[in-house]
MIVEXMI-746957 format. One record per residue (C-alpha): residue number from 1; residue in one letter; x, y, z. Coordinates in Angstrom, 1 decimal, padded with zeros to 4 digits. Example, Ala and Ser with C-alpha at 12.3 -4.5 7.8 and 13.67 -1.06 7.14 Angstrom:
! MIVEXMI-746957
   resi   resn        u        v        w
      1      A    012.3   -004.5    007.8
      2      S    013.7   -001.1    007.1
! end
This chain:
! MIVEXMI-746957
   resi   resn        u        v        w
      1      M   -054.5   -011.8    080.3
      2      Y   -055.8   -012.6    077.0
      3      E   -054.1   -013.2    073.7
      4      V   -055.3   -011.0    071.0
      5      K   -054.6   -013.2    067.5
      6      S   -054.8   -011.3    064.1
      7      D   -057.6   -012.0    062.0
      8      A   -057.3   -015.1    059.6
      9      L   -058.7   -012.8    056.9
     10      E   -056.3   -010.4    057.3
     11      D   -053.7   -012.4    057.4
     12      S   -054.4   -014.0    053.6
     13      F   -054.5   -010.1    052.4
     14      E   -051.2   -009.2    054.1
     15      A   -049.7   -012.8    052.2
     16      V   -051.6   -011.6    049.0
     17      A   -050.1   -008.3    049.2
     18      R   -046.2   -009.9    049.6
     19      I   -046.8   -012.7    046.6
     20      D   -047.8   -009.4    044.7
     21      E   -044.0   -007.5    045.8
     22      V   -042.5   -010.8    045.0
     23      A   -043.9   -010.9    041.4
     24      E   -043.3   -007.0    040.8
     25      L   -039.9   -007.7    041.7
     26      R   -039.5   -011.0    039.7
     27      A   -041.0   -009.0    036.4
     28      E   -038.6   -005.9    037.5
     29      L   -035.3   -008.1    037.3
     30      G   -036.6   -010.0    034.5
     31      A   -037.0   -006.8    032.3
     32      M   -033.8   -005.5    033.5
     33      K   -032.2   -008.8    032.4
     34      A   -034.0   -008.6    028.9
     35      R   -032.3   -005.1    028.1
     36      M   -029.1   -006.1    028.9
     37      D   -029.3   -009.0    027.0
     38      A   -030.5   -007.1    024.2
     39      R   -027.9   -004.4    024.7
     40      A   -025.5   -007.8    024.4
     41      V   -026.9   -008.5    021.3
     42      A   -026.9   -005.5    019.7
     43      A   -023.6   -005.0    020.7
     44      A   -022.6   -008.4    018.9
     45      R   -024.8   -007.9    015.9
     46      P   -022.6   -007.0    012.5
     47      A   -023.1   -003.7    011.4
     48      L   -025.8   -003.7    008.5
     49      S   -023.9   -002.4    004.9
     50      G   -022.9    000.7    004.0
     51      A   -023.3    001.2    007.8
     52      K   -020.1    002.6    009.8
     53      A   -018.9    001.9    013.1
     54      D   -018.8    004.6    015.8
     55      V   -015.8    007.3    014.7
     56      S   -013.2    007.9    017.5
     57      P   -013.2    011.8    018.8
     58      E   -010.0    012.5    016.3
     59      R   -011.5    011.5    013.5
     60      K   -015.1    013.2    014.2
     61      A   -013.1    016.6    014.7
     62      F   -011.3    016.3    011.7
     63      V   -014.0    015.2    009.4
     64      D   -016.8    017.3    011.0
     65      A   -014.8    020.4    012.0
     66      Y   -012.1    020.6    010.3
     67      L   -012.7    019.6    006.8
     68      R   -016.4    020.7    006.5
     69      R   -016.5    024.0    008.6
     70      G   -012.6    024.8    009.2
     71      A   -012.9    025.0    012.6
     72      E   -009.3    024.0    014.7
     73      T   -010.5    023.1    017.9
     74      G   -009.8    019.3    018.8
     75      V   -007.5    019.0    015.7
     76      E   -003.8    018.0    015.9
     77      L   -001.5    020.9    014.4
     78      K    001.6    020.0    012.6
     79      S    004.0    021.8    010.1
     80      L    004.5    020.9    006.8
     81      A    007.8    022.3    006.6
     82      I    011.1    021.2    008.4
     83      T    012.9    024.7    008.6
     84      A    009.5    026.9    008.7
     85      G    007.0    026.9    011.4
     86      E    004.5    029.2    010.1
     87      T    003.0    026.5    007.3
     88      G    000.9    024.8    009.3
     89      G   -001.0    021.4    008.6
     90      Y   -003.0    018.8    010.4
     91      A   -002.4    015.0    010.4
     92      V   -004.7    013.0    008.8
     93      P   -006.5    010.2    011.3
     94      R   -005.2    006.8    011.1
     95      E   -008.5    005.7    010.1
     96      I   -008.3    007.9    006.5
     97      D   -004.8    007.7    006.2
     98      A   -005.3    003.8    006.1
     99      M   -008.5    004.8    003.7
    100      I   -005.4    006.3    001.7
    101      D   -003.1    003.6    001.4
    102      A   -005.0    001.4    000.7
    103      T   -006.1    002.5   -002.7
    104      L   -002.7    003.5   -003.0
    105      K   -002.0    000.3   -003.3
    106      A   -004.8   -001.0   -005.1
    107      I   -004.3    001.3   -008.0
    108      S   -000.1    001.9   -008.0
    109      P    000.7   -001.3   -009.5
    110      I    005.2   -000.7   -008.8
    111      R    003.6   -000.4   -005.1
    112      S    001.4   -003.4   -004.7
    113      I    004.7   -005.6   -005.1
    114      A    007.5   -003.3   -004.0
    115      N    009.4   -003.2   -000.3
    116      V    007.3   -000.3    001.0
    117      V    009.1    000.9    004.7
    118      K    007.4    003.7    006.8
    119      V    009.8    005.8    007.7
    120      G    009.9    008.8    010.8
    121      T    012.4    011.0    009.4
    122      A    012.7    012.8    006.0
    123      G    015.4    010.9    005.3
    124      Y    016.0    006.6    004.8
    125      R    019.3    004.6    004.7
    126      K    019.7    000.8    003.7
    127      L    022.9   -001.2    004.0
    128      V    023.5   -003.8    002.1
    129      T    026.4   -006.4    001.4
    130      T    028.1   -006.7   -001.8
    131      G    030.5   -009.3   -001.6
    132      G    033.3   -011.0    000.6
    133      V    033.8   -014.5    001.8
    134      A    033.1   -015.0    005.4
    135      S    034.5   -018.1    005.6
    136      G    036.7   -021.2    004.5
    137      W    037.1   -025.1    004.4
    138      V    040.7   -026.0    006.6
    139      A    042.1   -029.1    008.0
    140      E    041.4   -030.2    011.6
    141      T    045.1   -029.2    012.7
    142      A    045.6   -026.8    009.9
    143      G    046.0   -022.5    010.6
    144      R    043.1   -020.6    010.4
    145      P    043.9   -017.5    007.4
    146      E    042.2   -014.6    007.7
    147      T    039.2   -014.6    005.3
    148      D    037.9   -011.9    003.2
    149      S    035.4   -009.2    004.7
    150      P    032.3   -008.4    003.5
    151      R    032.1   -004.9    002.0
    152      F    028.8   -002.5    002.6
    153      Q    027.1   -000.2    000.1
    154      E    024.5    002.6    001.4
    155      I    021.6    002.7   -000.4
    156      A    019.6    006.4    000.3
    157      P    016.3    006.6   -001.8
    158      P    016.0    010.0   -003.4
    159      M    012.7    011.6   -001.6
    160      G    010.4    014.4   -002.2
    161      E    007.0    015.8   -001.2
    162      L    004.1    014.4   -003.2
    163      Y    001.4    016.5   -003.2
    164      A   -002.5    016.9   -004.1
    165      N   -004.7    019.8   -004.3
    166      P   -008.8    018.6   -004.6
    167      A   -010.9    021.6   -004.2
    168      A   -014.6    021.5   -003.2
    169      T   -017.2    023.8   -003.0
    170      Q   -018.4    024.8    001.0
    171      A   -022.1    024.1    000.0
    172      M   -020.7    020.5   -000.8
    173      L   -019.4    020.0    002.1
    174      D   -022.2    021.6    004.5
    175      D   -024.1    018.7    002.8
    176      A   -024.6    016.0    005.4
    177      A   -025.4    013.5    002.5
    178      F   -022.1    014.4    001.3
    179      D   -019.1    011.8    001.9
    180      V   -015.9    014.1    002.4
    181      E   -014.2    011.7    004.0
    182      D   -014.6    009.0    001.3
    183      W   -014.0    011.6   -001.4
    184      L   -011.1    013.3   -000.1
    185      A   -009.3    010.2    000.8
    186      R   -010.3    009.0   -003.3
    187      E   -009.2    011.8   -004.7
    188      V   -005.8    012.3   -002.9
    189      A   -005.3    008.4   -003.3
    190      T   -005.6    009.0   -006.9
    191      E   -003.8    011.7   -007.4
    192      F   -000.8    010.3   -005.7
    193      A   -001.0    007.1   -007.3
    194      R   -000.6    008.2   -011.2
    195      A    001.9    010.3   -010.1
    196      E    003.8    007.8   -007.8
    197      G    003.6    005.4   -010.5
    198      A    005.3    007.4   -013.1
    199      A    008.6    008.1   -010.6
    200      F    008.6    004.7   -009.6
    201      V    009.1    003.4   -013.2
    202      N    010.7    006.4   -014.6
    203      G    011.9    009.1   -011.9
    204      N    015.1    010.9   -012.5
    205      G    015.7    011.0   -008.6
    206      V    015.4    015.0   -008.1
    207      N    012.9    015.9   -005.7
    208      K    011.2    012.2   -006.6
    209      P    011.8    008.7   -006.0
    210      K    014.2    007.3   -009.2
    211      G    013.1    004.5   -010.9
    212      F    014.2    001.2   -011.5
    213      L    014.6    002.2   -015.6
    214      A    016.4    005.4   -014.5
    215      G    020.0    004.2   -013.3
    216      T    022.5    002.2   -015.1
    217      I    021.3   -000.7   -017.4
    218      T    023.8   -003.4   -018.7
    219      A    024.4   -006.9   -020.3
    220      E    026.9   -008.2   -018.1
    221      A    025.6   -010.7   -015.6
    222      D    025.3   -011.0   -012.1
    223      G    028.8   -011.0   -010.2
    224      V    030.3   -009.1   -013.2
    225      R    028.7   -005.7   -013.3
    226      A    029.0   -003.0   -011.0
    227      F    026.8   -002.6   -008.1
    228      G    023.5   -001.1   -008.8
    229      T    023.3   -001.7   -012.5
    230      I    020.2   -003.8   -013.8
    231      Q    020.8   -006.5   -016.4
    232      Y    018.8   -006.5   -019.8
    233      L    018.6   -009.6   -022.1
    234      P    018.0   -008.8   -025.6
    235      S    014.9   -009.9   -027.7
    236      G    016.6   -011.2   -030.2
    237      Q    015.0   -008.6   -033.1
    238      A    015.0   -004.7   -033.1
    239      A    011.5   -003.6   -032.1
    240      G    010.1   -007.0   -031.5
    241      F    010.3   -010.4   -030.8
    242      P    011.6   -012.5   -033.5
    243      G    009.2   -014.5   -035.5
    244      T    009.8   -017.5   -034.2
    245      S    009.5   -019.3   -030.8
    246      P    009.6   -016.0   -029.4
    247      Q    008.2   -017.6   -026.0
    248      D    011.9   -018.7   -025.5
    249      R    012.9   -015.3   -025.0
    250      L    010.7   -014.8   -022.2
    251      I    012.1   -018.0   -020.6
    252      D    015.6   -017.0   -021.1
    253      L    014.4   -013.8   -019.1
    254      I    012.9   -015.7   -016.1
    255      Q    016.3   -018.4   -016.1
    256      S    018.4   -015.0   -015.8
    257      L    017.2   -014.4   -012.3
    258      R    018.3   -016.4   -009.8
    259      S    016.4   -019.1   -007.8
    260      P    016.1   -017.6   -004.6
    261      Y    014.7   -014.4   -006.1
    262      R    012.1   -016.4   -008.9
    263      Q    010.2   -017.6   -005.6
    264      G    007.6   -014.4   -005.8
    265      A    008.9   -012.4   -008.7
    266      S    006.4   -011.2   -011.4
    267      F    006.5   -009.7   -015.2
    268      V    005.7   -005.8   -015.5
    269      M    004.8   -004.3   -018.7
    270      N    002.1   -002.0   -019.7
    271      S   -001.2   -003.4   -021.9
    272      A    000.1   -002.8   -025.4
    273      T    002.7   -004.6   -024.6
    274      L    000.7   -007.5   -022.9
    275      T   -001.9   -007.5   -026.0
    276      V    001.3   -009.0   -028.2
    277      I    002.3   -011.5   -025.5
    278      R   -001.3   -012.9   -025.0
    279      K   -001.1   -013.9   -028.6
    280      F    001.9   -016.6   -027.5
    281      K    001.5   -019.9   -028.5
    282      S    002.9   -022.8   -027.0
    283      A    004.3   -025.4   -029.7
    284      D    000.7   -027.5   -028.8
    285      G   -001.4   -024.2   -029.3
    286      A   -002.0   -023.4   -025.6
    287      F   -001.8   -019.9   -024.8
    288      L    001.2   -018.9   -022.5
    289      W   -000.9   -016.6   -021.0
    290      Q   -003.5   -017.6   -018.3
    291      P   -006.7   -016.0   -017.0
    292      G   -006.7   -015.5   -013.1
    293      L   -009.6   -017.9   -012.2
    294      T   -010.2   -017.1   -009.0
    295      E   -011.2   -013.6   -007.7
    296      G   -008.3   -011.3   -006.7
    297      R   -005.7   -013.7   -008.1
    298      P   -003.3   -011.9   -011.3
    299      D   -002.8   -013.5   -014.2
    300      T   -000.2   -015.2   -015.1
    301      L    002.2   -015.8   -018.2
    302      L    004.4   -018.6   -017.5
    303      G    003.1   -019.2   -014.1
    304      Y    004.5   -015.8   -013.1
    305      P    002.0   -012.8   -012.4
    306      I    002.3   -009.8   -014.3
    307      V    001.7   -006.4   -013.0
    308      E    000.0   -003.7   -015.7
    309      A    002.2   -000.7   -015.0
    310      E    001.2    001.7   -017.5
    311      D    004.2    003.9   -017.5
    312      M    006.4    000.9   -018.8
    313      P    007.4    002.1   -022.4
    314      D    005.9    000.3   -025.3
    315      I    007.4   -002.1   -027.8
    316      A    010.4   -000.3   -029.9
    317      A    013.6   -000.2   -030.9
    318      N    016.1   -000.1   -027.6
    319      S    013.2   -000.1   -025.2
    320      Y    013.1   -001.5   -022.0
    321      A    009.4   -002.6   -022.0
    322      I    009.1   -005.7   -019.9
    323      A    010.8   -006.1   -016.6
    324      F    010.6   -009.3   -014.5
    325      G    011.8   -009.9   -011.2
    326      N    011.0   -009.9   -007.3
    327      F    010.5   -006.5   -006.4
    328      A    010.2   -006.9   -003.1
    329      A    013.7   -007.8   -002.8
    330      G    014.7   -005.3   -005.8
    331      Y    012.8   -002.1   -004.8
    332      V    012.5    000.0   -002.0
    333      I    010.1    002.4   -001.5
    334      A    010.0    004.7    001.8
    335      E    007.7    007.1    003.0
    336      R    006.6    009.2    006.0
    337      T    004.1    007.6    007.9
    338      E    001.6    010.8    007.9
    339      T   -000.5    012.3    005.3
    340      Q   -000.5    015.6    005.9
    341      I   -003.8    018.3    005.2
    342      L   -004.0    021.9    004.9
    343      R   -007.5    023.8    004.1
    344      D   -007.7    026.4    002.1
    345      P   -010.9    028.2    002.2
    346      F   -009.1    031.8    000.6
    347      S   -006.9    031.5   -002.3
    348      N   -010.1    030.6   -004.9
    349      K   -013.2    031.1   -003.3
    350      P   -016.1    029.8   -003.7
    351      F   -014.0    026.4   -004.0
    352      V   -012.2    025.0   -000.9
    353      H   -008.9    023.5   -001.4
    354      F   -007.6    020.5    000.5
    355      Y   -003.4    020.5    000.0
    356      A   -002.5    017.2    001.1
    357      A    001.5    016.2    001.1
    358      K    003.4    013.0    001.9
    359      R    007.0    012.6    001.8
    360      I    008.2    009.5   -000.2
    361      G    011.4    008.1   -001.8
    362      G    012.2    005.0   -003.5
    363      A    015.4    003.3   -005.0
    364      V    016.6    000.1   -006.7
    365      A    017.8   -001.9   -003.1
    366      N    019.3   -005.0   -004.9
    367      S    019.6   -004.9   -008.8
    368      E    020.4   -008.7   -009.2
    369      A    016.6   -009.3   -008.3
    370      I    015.4   -007.2   -011.5
    371      K    016.0   -008.2   -015.0
    372      L    015.0   -006.3   -017.8
    373      M    014.2   -006.8   -021.9
    374      K    015.7   -005.2   -024.0
    375      F    014.4   -005.1   -027.9
    376      S    017.0   -005.3   -029.8
    377      A    019.2   -007.9   -031.7
    378      A    021.7   -008.2   -029.4
! end
């Protein structure tokens, strides 16, 4: 029998084919790795300025379907009224609600320094202690008499429904270039901030927050005056500051606040009052007012931040034009977590109204943490 061997030339062709197959496989694997690396780099690359990241399905359904076209598919339905289920609204997605809250804090002066509490119900209660000695000193073998028990007071900030009702034409909403989400957040936040800013200062507590200037104000010091009343210090002259050393009255106002509250305290006044105070100088000619040299840092007066609240009264006879205190400890703002939106294309055609509502309350929580200056001689 004879052994038949393959031709050498044929073997060389097969070897070349196998080399080509291996090269093609390596090229395919290299291309696949390159595509994977490109996707990883694209995912890690920060978004360009002005570009928006992918939005959640709930947010897309709310903006594109409900706000623009009025479609209710995929939108969470909620009741706007506690007692009537017929009036319906839609909960704003978390991203839009966060935009509204951020804008509110930026343009609502008291909100930026007060204690803001998120609540899940229509009411809010806070307990504070108003006295009582819970300890005492005794000898080693002496008896332990009973000490006084702390006394509690309940604070229930009055709440009301704050609403805004901006309108847009359907043509604006149909325009893809019109950023309806940004427009709605800015309009609602601006109207909310304007209304709540006045309520936190002067609100009477009837279906709205009770402002810190709306309560009882007295000249009695801490530990003497009744719970919930705020102390004032006179400016030394009716309808103005004294002609000599007016800065001494501001120092008295600062020192009337107890030391623990001075950490984190702020001055609150309107721009007209600040115009007067910015001209005050020390004995060596240095201005008491100092600008915030770093971006985002507030201006200071005698080392404490200044918050401009245009709802504060002007300097006039018997007015409380200046407040100084730790508002994070002294004033509480309670608000429901969701802003609610109701789309109304029927009431005022061809405009589409967006009725936005949010329950907000506010009240003085600790009257010892806020002091006022009354422009009077005594």
